[in-house]
N, C-alpha and C positions, 0 to 999 in steps of 0.2 A: 862538053856533053855533061848534063845534070847528074848527080850520082843516082842509083836506082833508090825506090821507095822502101821501106819495109815497116809495118805495124806488128808489134809483138805485145799480147795480152797475156796477162797471169803476175804472180809475184813469184819470188824465189829464183826458182831457176830460169823464169823468164826474163827477169830482171838481169842475170846473168849472161843471159843470151843477146838480150839488146845492148849490154855493153860493149860485149865481143862483135855485135856488127856495126855498131855504131860509127865506127871508123870508115866503112865501106858504103854504107847504106843511109839516106835522110829518115830517121824516124819520124811516123807522122802518127796523131791521133785516131781513134774511131771515128770522130766526128768530122774528120777530113772528107773531101770528095775527090782528091787527085786518083789516079790510075793507080795502082798496087804491083810493085813487081815481087814482094813477098809478104805472106801472113803466117805467123807462128803465134800458136795457141798451148797454153798451158795454164789456165785459169782453174786448178782444183782447190776445193774448198777445204778450209780447216780441218772439218770434221772429219774428211776422208783420209786425211793424213793422222789419225789416232786410232790405234789398234782397240777395237770392241767386237766381241762375237756377236756374229750375226743375229741371233737370237734375242740379243738384250738390246737391240735397236728398235725404237718405236717408228710407226709410219712415218712421223714427222723427220726423225733423225737419219732415216732413210734418204728421205726426199732432200734432206740438206747436202748430204754425204753424198749421193749419188745421182738422183734425178735433175736437181738445176745445174749441177757442173755439166752433164750430158746435155742437158737444154740448151746452156750456155754455148756449149762446142757447135751445136747445131745452128743456132741461132747468128754465132758467128760467121761460120761459112755461109749462112744466107747472106748476111748483110756485106759480106766483103766481095761475094761472088763478081758483083758490077764492076768493082774497081780491079779485082784481079782479072777478068775478062779484059777490060780497058788495056791493061799492063801486061796482059800475055803472062800472068806472075805465078807463082807458087803458094801453095797453103800447105804449110806441116803443122802436125801435131804432134807435141811432146807425150811419150807412153809412158808410164811406171814400169819395171820390169814386172811387179805382181801381176800385169796383165796377160804377162806371157807364163810365168812359173808359178802364180798362185804365191800366198804369202797370209799365214794366221793371223787373224784379227783384222786384214784389210780387204774384206766383200766389196765393201763399195766402192773403193781406190781401183780394186783389180776392174769391178763391175766398168766403171766409167774409162778407165784405160783401153778394154777390149773394145769398148765401143766406139770410142774414137779411131779407134785403128782401123775398123770394120769401115768407119763413115768415111775415112780417109780414102781407102780402096773404092769405096761408090762412087765418092766425087770425081776419082780419077778416071771412071768408067764414063760417068755423065758428062763431065764438064772438059773433057781432052777438046771437043768438038768448038769449044771456047776458046781453045788456046790457054788453058790450064791445067796445073799440074798440081798432083795432090801426094804426100806422104805422110808416114808415120815414122819417129824415131824413137826406140825405145831405149831408156837410159837407167842406171842403176838406180837403186833405192836412194842412194846420197843425195840424188837431185832433188828428192820431194820429201823425205822424211830428216828428221832431226838424227842428227849422226850417231847417237846409241841404238837408235831405232831401225836405222837404215843397216848397220852392223849385223845387227841379229837378222834380218832379211837374207841381207847376202849369204851369210853364212849357212843359213838353213837351205839357201836353193842353190849356191855355187858347188862346184864339185872338185875345186881347186882355187888355189889364191889367183888374182889377176896376174897373167903372163907378163905383164909389164910392171907387176907390182905396185900398181898405182889404180885408180879409176880416170879417165878422162876428165879434164878441166874444161867446164862448161865455156868460159869465154875465149880460151885459147885454140881448144880441140874439136869441141861440138858445134861452136858458131861457125867456122869454117866449113864444115861439113854441110849445115845449113845454107848458107853462103854458094857452095857449091850446086845444091840442088835447084838453085834459083838461076842458074847461069845458064848459057845458051849451050855448054858444053854437055849439062845434064838434061838438057831438052826431049830427048827420046825416051827419057826415063820416067814414069809414072807410076802410083799406086804401090810404090815401094813399103817394105815394114823393115828398116834397118836397127840391128840392135848396135848401139854404141857405146858399151859398157868395159872397154878394154879387154875383152874377151872372158870377164868373169863367168857368164852362163852362155853357153855355145849351144846353141839350138841347132837341131840337125837340117 
């Protein structure tokens, strides 16, 4: 039996996730046409990962940091839907912690993150009849930001140190969770918003 197919879009954390999935999935390109078992989106702009006060952002800067990435996520969902339906697949959006906990100077990034989290829930409701499941996974800021910036956000938003004393590794710990979401075992689960940050921030 041929291995399942996966499409991962984005840089940074997306590339690390793709590396973690590559042994179990055949990685395909957006231009391919074969059925998809898994699609992962994390295409945040560089502008969104740089702290800037909201009132200092021009309309074009906001568009670059927020509107374009959100549009890209929507377009990704639209273009992958036929292939996901053919493969009865799963679409996963990777979301920064700031979408749930906020983060001073990261309003565009938080807005995109929360937007795609709600997009995942909406897709889960509307695409279930097509055999497609949809989820969002919230990750520690280190997955999206430079280390010094991420450390500041984590310190400001967490109430304690990570219970494990570290944050999860994208390749060896986050990727297997995404793989599981695309498995037959997880088929009854859709519309989930999972926080995979090693317990740094524990929502109620």
